[in-house]
C-alpha positions in Angstrom: -68.1 -54.1 0.4 -70.6 -52.4 2.5 -68.9 -53.1 5.8 -65.6 -51.6 4.7 -66.9 -48.8 2.5 -68.6 -47.0 5.4 -65.1 -46.6 7.1 -63.0 -45.9 4.0 -59.6 -44.8 4.9 -58.2 -41.4 4.1 -55.1 -41.4 1.8 -52.2 -38.9 2.0 -53.1 -35.6 0.3 -50.2 -35.9 -2.1 -51.4 -39.3 -3.2 -54.9 -38.1 -3.8 -53.6 -35.1 -5.7 -51.5 -37.4 -7.9 -54.7 -39.4 -8.8 -56.4 -36.2 -9.7 -53.5 -35.0 -11.9 -53.2 -38.4 -13.6 -57.0 -38.6 -14.2 -57.3 -35.1 -15.7 -54.1 -35.5 -17.6 -55.1 -38.8 -19.2 -58.5 -37.4 -20.2 -57.0 -34.3 -21.8 -54.1 -36.1 -23.6 -56.3 -38.9 -24.9 -58.9 -36.3 -26.1 -56.0 -34.4 -27.8 -54.8 -37.5 -29.6 -58.4 -38.2 -30.7 -58.7 -34.6 -32.0 -55.4 -35.0 -34.0 -56.7 -38.3 -35.5 -60.0 -36.6 -36.3 -58.4 -33.7 -38.1 -56.0 -36.0 -40.0 -58.8 -38.1 -41.4 -61.4 -35.3 -41.7 -61.6 -35.6 -45.5 -62.3 -39.3 -45.4 -64.8 -39.0 -42.6 -66.6 -36.1 -44.4 -66.9 -38.2 -47.7 -68.4 -41.1 -45.8 -70.5 -39.5 -43.2 -71.1 -35.9 -44.4 -69.8 -33.8 -41.5 -71.6 -30.6 -41.0 -70.2 -27.1 -41.1 -69.4 -26.1 -37.5 -70.7 -22.9 -35.9 -68.9 -22.7 -32.5 -65.3 -22.9 -33.6 -64.0 -21.2 -36.7 -62.7 -23.6 -39.3 -64.0 -26.7 -37.6 -66.6 -29.1 -38.8 -69.2 -30.8 -36.6 -69.9 -34.5 -36.2 -73.7 -34.8 -36.5 -74.0 -38.6 -36.3 -75.1 -39.0 -32.7 -78.7 -39.7 -33.4 -80.1 -38.6 -30.1 -78.2 -35.3 -29.9 -79.1 -34.3 -33.5 -82.7 -35.5 -33.0 -83.4 -33.5 -29.9 -81.4 -30.5 -31.1 -83.6 -30.4 -34.2 -86.8 -30.6 -32.1 -85.6 -28.0 -29.6 -85.0 -25.5 -32.4 -88.2 -26.4 -34.2 -90.7 -26.3 -31.3 -89.8 -27.9 -28.0 -88.0 -24.9 -26.5 -91.0 -22.7 -27.3 -93.5 -25.2 -25.9 -91.5 -25.7 -22.7 -91.3 -21.9 -22.3 -95.0 -21.8 -22.8 -95.5 -24.4 -20.1 -93.5 -22.3 -17.7 -95.7 -19.3 -18.5 -98.9 -21.2 -18.2 -97.8 -22.7 -14.9 -96.9 -19.3 -13.4 -100.1 -17.7 -14.5 -102.3 -20.5 -13.3 -100.5 -20.5 -9.9 -101.2 -16.8 -9.5 -104.7 -16.5 -10.9 -106.3 -20.0 -10.6 -104.3 -22.0 -8.2 -107.1 -24.5 -7.6 -107.2 -25.3 -11.3 -103.4 -25.3 -11.9 -103.2 -29.0 -12.6 -106.1 -28.8 -15.0 -104.4 -25.9 -16.8 -101.2 -27.9 -17.1 -103.1 -31.0 -18.3 -104.9 -28.9 -21.1 -101.6 -27.3 -22.1 -99.8 -30.7 -22.2 -102.5 -32.2 -24.4 -102.4 -29.1 -26.7 -98.6 -29.2 -26.9 -98.6 -33.0 -27.6 -101.1 -32.5 -30.4 -98.9 -29.8 -32.0 -95.8 -32.1 -31.8 -97.1 -35.6 -32.7 -100.5 -34.7 -34.2 -104.1 -35.7 -33.3 -103.4 -39.3 -34.4 -100.3 -39.5 -32.3 -102.1 -38.3 -29.2 -104.8 -40.8 -30.1 -102.3 -43.6 -29.8 -101.2 -42.4 -26.4 -104.8 -42.1 -25.2 -105.6 -45.5 -26.6 -102.7 -47.0 -24.5 -103.8 -45.0 -21.6 -107.4 -46.2 -21.8 -106.4 -49.9 -22.1 -104.0 -49.6 -19.2 -106.6 -47.9 -17.0 -109.3 -50.5 -17.8 -107.0 -53.4 -17.0 -105.8 -51.7 -13.8 -109.4 -51.7 -12.5 -109.0 -55.5 -12.1 -106.3 -54.9 -9.5 -104.2 -57.8 -10.8 -100.5 -56.9 -11.2 -99.9 -59.8 -13.6 -102.7 -58.7 -15.9 -101.4 -55.1 -15.8 -97.9 -56.2 -16.7 -99.2 -58.4 -19.5 -101.2 -55.5 -20.9 -98.2 -53.1 -20.6 -95.8 -55.5 -22.4 -98.3 -56.2 -25.1 -98.7 -52.4 -25.7 -95.0 -51.8 -25.7 -94.5 -54.6 -28.2 -96.8 -52.9 -30.7 -94.0 -50.3 -31.1 -92.0 -53.0 -33.0 -94.7 -54.5 -35.2 -93.7 -53.6 -38.8 -97.2 -53.1 -40.2 -98.2 -50.8 -37.3 -94.9 -48.9 -37.8 -95.7 -48.3 -41.5 -99.2 -47.1 -40.7 -97.8 -44.6 -38.1 -95.0 -43.5 -40.4 -97.6 -42.7 -43.1 -99.1 -40.1 -40.7 -96.0 -37.9 -40.9 -93.9 -36.3 -43.6 -90.5 -37.0 -41.9 -88.9 -39.8 -39.9 -88.2 -37.3 -37.1 -91.9 -36.9 -36.5 -92.5 -40.6 -36.3 -89.6 -41.1 -33.9 -90.9 -38.4 -31.7 -94.2 -40.4 -31.4 -92.2 -43.6 -30.8 -90.2 -42.1 -27.9 -93.2 -40.5 -26.4 -95.3 -43.7 -26.4 -92.3 -45.7 -25.0 -91.8 -43.2 -22.1 -95.6 -43.1 -21.4 -95.6 -46.9 -21.3 -93.5 -46.6 -18.1 -95.9 -44.2 -16.7 -98.9 -46.5 -17.4 -97.1 -49.3 -15.7 -96.4 -47.1 -12.7 -100.1 -46.0 -12.4 -101.4 -49.6 -12.9 -99.2 -51.1 -10.3 -99.8 -48.3 -7.8 -103.6 -48.7 -8.3 -103.3 -52.5 -7.8 -101.5 -52.0 -4.5 -103.5 -49.0 -3.3 -106.8 -48.8 -5.2 -108.2 -45.8 -3.4 -105.2 -43.6 -3.4 -106.1 -41.7 -6.6 -109.8 -41.7 -5.8 -112.7 -42.9 -8.0 -112.6 -43.7 -11.7 -113.2 -40.1 -12.7 -110.3 -38.9 -10.5 -108.1 -41.8 -11.8 -108.7 -40.7 -15.4 -107.9 -37.1 -14.4 -104.7 -37.8 -12.6 -103.4 -40.4 -15.0 -104.0 -38.0 -18.0 -102.3 -35.2 -16.1 -99.4 -37.5 -15.2 -99.0 -38.9 -18.7 -99.2 -35.5 -20.5 -97.2 -33.4 -18.1 -95.3 -31.6 -20.8 -91.7 -31.2 -19.5 -91.4 -35.0 -18.9 -93.7 -36.2 -21.8 -91.2 -36.9 -24.5 -88.0 -38.1 -22.9 -88.3 -38.2 -19.1 -86.7 -38.3 -16.6 -89.0 -40.9 -15.0 -91.1 -39.9 -12.1 -93.4 -42.5 -10.5 -97.2 -41.9 -10.4 -97.1 -42.0 -6.6 -94.5 -39.2 -6.4 -96.3 -37.1 -9.1 -99.6 -37.4 -7.3 -98.3 -36.6 -3.9 -96.2 -33.7 -5.0 -98.8 -32.1 -7.3 -101.3 -32.2 -4.4 -99.0 -30.1 -2.2 -100.4 -26.6 -1.6 -99.2 -24.2 -4.2 -97.6 -21.9 -1.7 -95.5 -24.8 -0.4 -94.5 -25.6 -4.0 -93.2 -22.2 -4.8 -90.7 -22.2 -1.9 -88.8 -25.0 -3.4 -86.9 -23.0 -6.0 -85.6 -19.4 -5.9 -84.9 -17.0 -8.8 -81.2 -17.2 -8.2 -81.1 -21.0 -8.1 -83.2 -21.0 -11.3 -80.6 -18.8 -13.0 -77.8 -20.9 -11.7 -79.4 -24.1 -13.0 -80.2 -22.6 -16.4 -76.6 -21.3 -16.6 -75.3 -24.8 -15.9 -77.4 -26.3 -18.6 -76.0 -23.8 -21.1 -72.5 -24.7 -20.0 -73.3 -28.4 -20.5 -74.7 -27.7 -23.9 -71.6 -25.8 -24.9 -69.4 -28.6 -23.7 -71.3 -31.2 -25.7 -71.1 -29.0 -28.9 -67.4 -28.4 -28.4 -66.8 -32.1 -28.1 -68.5 -32.9 -31.4 -66.7 -30.0 -33.1 -63.2 -31.1 -31.8 -63.6 -34.9 -31.9 -65.5 -36.9 -34.5 -65.9 -39.8 -32.1 -69.3 -40.9 -33.4 -68.3 -41.1 -37.1 -65.0 -42.9 -36.1 -66.8 -45.5 -34.0 -69.2 -46.2 -36.9 -66.3 -47.3 -39.2 -64.4 -50.5 -38.3 -61.4 -49.5 -40.4 -60.8 -46.3 -38.3 -61.3 -48.3 -35.1 -58.5 -50.7 -36.2 -56.0 -48.0 -37.0 -56.6 -45.7 -34.1 -53.3 -45.2 -32.1 -53.6 -46.5 -28.5 -54.0 -43.1 -26.8 -56.6 -42.0 -29.4 -58.4 -45.4 -28.9 -58.6 -44.6 -25.2 -59.7 -41.1 -26.0 -62.5 -42.5 -28.2 -63.8 -44.7 -25.4 -63.7 -41.8 -22.9 -65.2 -39.3 -25.3 -68.1 -41.6 -26.2 -69.1 -42.2 -22.6 -68.4 -38.6 -21.5 -70.5 -37.2 -24.3 -73.3 -39.6 -23.4 -73.1 -38.2 -19.8 -73.1 -34.5 -20.8 -75.9 -35.1 -23.3 -78.2 -36.4 -20.6 -77.2 -33.6 -18.3 -78.9 -31.4 -20.9 -81.7 -33.7 -21.9 -82.7 -34.3 -18.3 -81.6 -30.9 -17.0 -84.1 -28.8 -19.0 -87.2 -30.8 -18.0 -86.0 -31.2 -14.5 -85.6 -27.4 -14.2 -89.2 -26.9 -15.3 -90.5 -29.7 -13.1 -88.7 -28.1 -10.1 -90.4 -24.7 -10.9 -93.7 -26.6 -10.7 -92.8 -27.9 -7.2 -92.0 -31.4 -8.3 -88.8 -33.2 -7.1 -87.4 -34.8 -10.2 -84.7 -37.5 -9.9 -81.1 -36.3 -9.5 -79.2 -35.7 -12.7 -76.6 -38.3 -13.8 -73.3 -38.5 -12.0 -70.1 -38.1 -14.0 -69.2 -41.4 -15.6 -65.5 -41.0 -15.1 -66.0 -41.5 -11.3 -68.3 -44.5 -11.8 -66.3 -47.5 -10.6 -68.9 -50.3 -10.6 -71.9 -51.6 -12.5 -74.0 -51.1 -9.4 -73.0 -47.5 -9.1 -73.7 -46.8 -12.7 -77.2 -48.0 -12.4 -77.9 -46.2 -9.2 -76.5 -42.8 -10.2 -76.8 -42.3 -13.9 -80.5 -42.6 -14.8 -81.8 -42.3 -11.2 -85.5 -42.1 -12.2 -85.3 -45.4 -14.2 -83.3 -47.1 -11.4 -86.0 -46.2 -8.8 -88.7 -47.3 -11.3 -87.0 -50.7 -11.8 -86.5 -51.2 -8.1 -90.1 -50.3 -7.2 -91.9 -52.1 -9.9 -89.7 -55.1 -10.8 -87.0 -55.9 -8.3 -88.9 -55.5 -5.0 -92.2 -57.1 -6.1 -90.2 -60.2 -7.3 -88.5 -60.6 -4.0 -85.2 -58.8 -4.5 -82.6 -59.6 -1.9 -85.2 -60.7 0.8 -85.9 -64.2 -0.7 -82.4 -65.7 -1.2 -79.8 -65.6 -3.9 -81.8 -67.3 -6.6 -84.7 -64.8 -6.4 -82.2 -61.9 -6.3 -80.6 -63.2 -9.5 -84.0 -63.6 -11.1 -85.2 -60.2 -10.0 -82.0 -58.5 -11.4 -82.2 -60.5 -14.6 -85.8 -59.5 -15.3 -85.0 -55.9 -14.5 -82.2 -55.9 -17.1 -84.3 -57.9 -19.5 -87.1 -55.3 -19.3 -84.7 -52.5 -20.0 -83.4 -54.3 -23.0 -86.9 -55.0 -24.3 -88.0 -51.4 -23.6 -85.0 -50.1 -25.7 -85.9 -52.3 -28.6 -84.5 -55.7 -27.8 -81.8 -55.6 -30.5 -78.9 -58.1 -30.3 -76.3 -55.6 -29.1 -78.8 -54.6 -26.3 -79.0 -58.2 -25.3 -75.2 -58.4 -24.9 -75.2 -55.1 -23.0 -77.9 -56.3 -20.6 -76.2 -59.6 -20.1 -72.9 -57.9 -19.3 -74.6 -55.6 -16.8 -76.4 -58.5 -15.2 -73.2 -60.5 -14.8 -71.3 -57.5 -13.7 -73.8 -56.7 -10.9 -73.9 -60.3 -9.8 -70.1 -60.6 -9.7 -69.8 -57.3 -7.7 -72.4 -58.5 -5.2 -70.7 -61.9 -5.0 -67.3 -60.4 -4.3 -68.9 -58.0 -1.7 -70.6 -60.9 0.1 -67.4 -63.0 0.0 -65.1 -60.3 1.4 -67.7 -59.1 4.0 -68.2 -62.7 5.3 -67.2 -63.5 8.8 -64.7 -66.0 7.5 -62.8 -63.6 5.3 -63.2 -60.1 6.6 -61.5 -60.5 10.0 -58.4 -61.8 8.2 -58.4 -58.9 5.8 -58.9 -56.5 8.7 -56.0 -58.1 10.6 -53.5 -58.4 7.8 -54.1 -55.3 5.6 -54.1 -51.7 6.7 -57.1 -49.5 6.1 -55.3 -47.4 3.5 -54.1 -50.6 1.7 -57.6 -52.0 1.7 -58.8 -48.9 -0.1 -56.1 -49.3 -2.7 -57.1 -52.9 -3.2 -60.7 -51.9 -3.5 -59.7 -49.4 -6.2 -57.6 -52.0 -8.0 -60.6 -54.4 -8.1 -62.8 -51.5 -9.2 -60.4 -50.8 -12.1 -61.2 -54.2 -13.6 -64.9 -53.7 -13.0 -64.7 -50.2 -14.6 -63.0 -51.7 -17.7 -65.9 -54.1 -18.2 -68.4 -51.3 -17.5 -66.9 -49.1 -20.2 -66.8 -52.0 -22.6 -70.6 -52.7 -22.0 -71.4 -49.0 -22.4 -69.5 -48.9 -25.7 -71.6 -51.8 -26.9 -74.7 -49.9 -25.9 -73.6 -46.7 -27.6 -71.9 -48.1 -30.7 -73.0 -51.7 -31.2 -71.3 -55.1 -31.1 -68.5 -54.2 -33.5 -67.2 -51.4 -31.2 -67.1 -53.8 -28.2 -65.5 -56.6 -30.3 -62.7 -54.4 -31.7 -62.1 -52.7 -28.3 -61.8 -56.1 -26.6 -59.4 -57.4 -29.3 -57.2 -54.3 -29.4 -57.0 -53.8 -25.6 -57.1 -57.3 -24.0 -55.9 -59.6 -26.8 -53.5 -57.7 -29.0 -52.5 -55.2 -26.4 -52.6 -57.4 -23.3 -49.1 -56.4 -22.3 -48.8 -52.9 -23.9 -52.3 -51.3 -23.8 -54.2 -53.1 -21.0 -51.8 -52.4 -18.1 -51.5 -48.6 -18.5 -55.3 -48.5 -19.1 -56.0 -50.3 -15.9 -53.5 -48.0 -14.1 -55.5 -45.0 -15.2 -58.8 -46.7 -14.4 -57.3 -47.3 -10.9 -56.8 -43.5 -10.6 -60.4 -42.9 -11.8 -61.7 -45.4 -9.1 -59.7 -43.6 -6.4 -61.2 -40.3 -7.4 -64.7 -41.9 -7.4 -64.1 -43.3 -3.9 -62.8 -39.9 -2.7 -65.9 -38.2 -4.2 -68.3 -40.6 -2.6 -66.9 -40.4 0.9 -65.7 -36.8 0.9 -68.1 -35.0 -1.4 -67.3 -31.3 -2.2 
C-alpha cells in the first residue's frame, strides 16, 4: 500500500502505549510459560537430547541443539575470535606502516587464516572454484557464468565428493566449515562474474582481476558466513583513500558496537538456558502437548533467537569490516515488528536481499516487464535461495510460501492502490481506521510469515503441527487471540517504520 503508507495516520498516544504493553506482555508471559514447560520436562528432554550443563545461570542447563549457534560458538572459542582479532591488528598496522599495500596484507592474512581453518585442501577447493569462475567470466556471457556457478554450487551436494572432502578432516565441524565457506564464496564468485560481464574494464586487466577477486573472496571477516557484500561495493570501498576510510568509525562507536554485540550474545545464551525451545521443537510429542501460551512462546522464541543469533553472527564481522572502511549491510531488524513477507526479506538479511535484487530480480526484468515477468523473477530468486541452502523438501515449502506471500501482498497493494478502489477507501474510511485495517491485514500476513519461518527453522513437522493446533483445532480458541496479539505487533512495526526512535 505504497500510496497510503507514506501518509500513515498517527494514533492516540494511549492506544499506541496499549499496543506496546500488550506486545511486551504477550512476549514475556508466553516466554514464561515456555520456561515453565521446559523445567517441568527437563528430565525427559535431557534423556533424549543430552542438555548441557549451563554456565550463565546457576542450576540451569543449556539447550545445545541449535546447530548454527553451537557450531559457530565452537569455532569462535577454537580459533575464529583469535583470527578475527589478528585481522584487526594486521589491518591497523598495514594502514599505518604500508597503506599502499594494505589490501595485499589483508589478502595474505585472509589466505593464511583460511589455510589454518579449513586446511590447504580446503583452500584449494575455494581457489579451484575461483579459477573456473574467473575463466568463464572472461567470456562476458552472463548465462555461461550462471551455469558455471550453479554447477559449482551443486558439487557441494554430490555424495562422493562430500565423502572425499570429509576424509580430509578429523571432525564433522571442520567439514561443515569448508561447506559454509565454499557456499558463501559461491555468491561472491557470481557477483564478480556478473559485474565483469556488465563492466569488463572496471576491475582492470586479468592480473588485477585475479588480485581483486582473491582479495574479495578471502577477506577474512566475511569469508565464512557473510554478511554478503557485492564485488562492486567491495572494490569501490577498498579503493577509497586510507585516510577517508579511517574517519568512518570512531573509538567510542567501536566500543559501543562491541558492547551491543556482547549484550546480544548474553541474550541468546540466556534464552537457551531458560527455554529449551530447540529440543522441544525437535520432538512431535512435546509439540502436541504444549499449552497454548507455551506454544505461542515457542514460536516467538524460535524466531527471536534466530534474530538475536544473526545480530551476533553478522555483528562481529560487520564491526571489523567497518573498521576497515567498508560499509557492510545493515544488521537484521527485529522480527517481532516484521509485519509482511516483503519487509522480512528487505530488512533481515539485507546483504542477501540486495544481492538477489541486483543479480537475479533486476536482470530478469523485475517489475518493469509486466506481472508475469515479476512473478518469474521473484520465483527464481526464491528458488535460488532454496537451492543455495541445500534444496531440501522443507526449504521448498518455505520458498513456496514466501513466494506466494510476496505475490499476495503485492496483489493486495495493487488492488487497494488502484484508481477504482483507493478513492472509495479514502472517502469512506478515516486515516486512523485505514491504519487499523492495514494492521489487521498485516496480522494475517504475519501469521503466515511466522509459520513459514518455523518450517525453515524446524522442518515440515513443526509447521504441520502449528497449523493443526492453531488454525484447525484452535480456530475459535487459539487463533483469535493470536491474531489479536499479532495485530498489536503490526501496529508497533508500523509505528517503528514511520516514527523511528
